[in-house]
N, C-alpha and C positions, 0 to 999 in steps of 0.2 A: 448514494443511497445508504440507508442503514437498515439492512434486512432484519426482519423480526421472526421469531420462532413460528408464528402462525401464518406467515405469508405463503400462500399456496400458489402465487403467480410466478415464482421463480422457475424457469425451465430446468428440467432434470440435469442437463449437461452443465448448466451454470451452478446448480446446487453441488454437483460433484467437485467442480473446480474450487468453489468456495470452501467446501469441506476440507479439501486437501490443504489449501492455504491457511485455513483456521488451525489445522493441526500443525503445520510447519511453523506457524508463528508461535505456538505454544512451545515447540521444541527450541526455537531461537530464544524465547524469553527465559526458559529454564536453564539455558547454558550461558546466559548473559553474565558477565563478570561484575556482579553488583558490588563486590568489595573494592575493585579497582575504580569504580565510579562513585565511591564514597556514599553508598546507600545504607550504611549500617544504622543511620538514624531511624530507619523504619522499625528497628527493634530486632536485635540478634538474640535468639534463645540462649540463655546462660549455658545450657547443655546442648551443644549443637546436634547431638544425635536424638534429642527429645524435644522437637519444636512444638509438639502438641501441648505440652505443659504450659507454655506461654500463652497459647491461644485459649486454653481453658481458663487460665487466670483472667484473661480479658473478658471472656464470656461471663464468668462469675461476677466480676466487677460491674459489667453492664446490667446483668440481671438485678443485682442489688440496687442499681441506680434508677432503673426504668420501670420496675414491677409496680403495678397499681394494686396488686393483691398478692398473697403468697402463691407461688407456683411450685409446689413440691415435686411435680413430675419433672420439671426442668432441672431442679437440683438433683434429682435421681439420675437424669441423663448425664449431667456433668460428672457425677460420681462414677457412673458406668464407664464413661470415656476416660476418666483419670486412671481407672484400674486397668485399662486395656491399651494404653498409649503405645503406638508402634515406634520402633527405632528407625531413624531416617539416615541413609548413607550419605546424603549431601543436603545442602541448603540452597534454595534458589529464590530469585525474586518472584513472588506470587502476586498475580493480578487480583484474585479473589472475587472477581465478578466476570469471569471469562466465559462469554456466551454470545449468542446472536443478540442483536440489539445494542451491542457495545463495540462494533467495528464499522468502519466506513468502507464501502465497496465502490470503486470508481475505475472505469475503463478496464474492467476484467480482473481487478486485483484488490486485495485488502491493502489500503493505504495508511490506516491508522486505527489504533484501539482507543476507546474512550473510558471514562469513569475509573480513574486510578486511585480514588480516595481511600479504598480499602486495601491497597497494596501492603504487603508485609514480606518479611524474610521467613521462609518456612519450607516445608516438604512439598516438592513439586506435585506429589499425588493429590494435594488439596485442590489444585486447579483442574486436574484430570477429573476428580470427583465432581467439581462444580459443573463441568460440562454435562454431567449425567443427571443433574437434578431434574425431576420430571416436569416441573412447572416452567422451567426455563430452557431446557436443552433444545427443544424442537428436533430437527433432524441433524443438527450439527454437534454431535457429541463425539468424544474421543474414546472409542471402544472398538473391539474386534479389529478389522483391517486398519482402521485409523490408529489404534493403539500400537500396532506393529509399525506403522509408518512413523509415528512419534518416536519410537525407540530407535528406528533406523536413522532418523534425522538428528536425534539428541544424544544417543548413546545411553539414555536413561531407561532402564527397564520399567515397564508398567507393572507394579505390584498390586494385584487385585485385592489382596487382603488389606493393604493400606488404603487403597481406593475406597473399599467398603467402609472402613473406619471413618474416612473423611467425608463420605456421603452423609453419615449421621452428624458429624461435627458441622458441616456446612448447612445442613438443615436446621441445626440448633442456632447457628448464627443468623440464618434467614429469619427464624422465628423471633429472635431478639431485635432484629431490625424492625419487624412489624410492631413489636411491643414499644419500641422507642418512639415510633410515629404515633402510636395510640396515646402514649403519655403526653406528647406534645399537644395533641388535640385536646385531651382532657384538661390540661392546664391552661388552655386558651392561648397557647403560643402560636397556633395556626388554626385557620378555619377550613383547611383543605380536606374535603370529605374523602378524598382518595386514601388518606392515612387511616381513616376509620375502616375502610374496606380492606386495606393491607393488614390492619390489626386483627380484623375478623379472620383473615386468612392465617394469621399467626396462631390464633387459637385452634384452628383446624390442624395446623402443623404440630401442635403439642400432642394431639392424638396420634398423628403419624409417628412422631418420635417415640411415644410410648410403645407402639407396635414394634418399632425397629429394635428396641432394646429388650423386648419380650415381656413387658409389663402386661398383666392381665391374662397371661397364658397359663 
């Protein structure tokens, strides 16, 4: 089974066990020795204590490549995030789509995670933030008791200030994914109407990002 965030049929006791294993897997992922396994090709930040800079460079490049019209709010979001980059005490292998819908549940355990194409080397708080994105998290987010469990299992403290920063950055990246699909449809490279719907959602995400950085207040 691949449990989805909106699946209300999962019994509470199974939800609780799934949530624990989801958290434990994040702890294992973030303590995985990516250097020994030669995963530096995923992109190691030049300044290892400043991984957000590389992510923002990627966002800026993507925006320039996929925008069908000017998006001044998104450029303002990038500037806001550049000015507030947090320092990271360590780098981890980051899944970057760490959520329900991306793991396989079989015989009472998580046996695999799916969709690794967004993986990168960065701040583990980015994955913690991703689990808290409202449209994707469902009931399987790493916060409160699960944040404490994550720290116990990994030895990595959950820094709520860094998590809050990466919630904005991950929302920005999700918006850019939507704009990428929208451009593919507009250029006739696909006829999949789901990409139009995702693109519409991305435009709604721009308003959310504006609120998150205080524009209009």
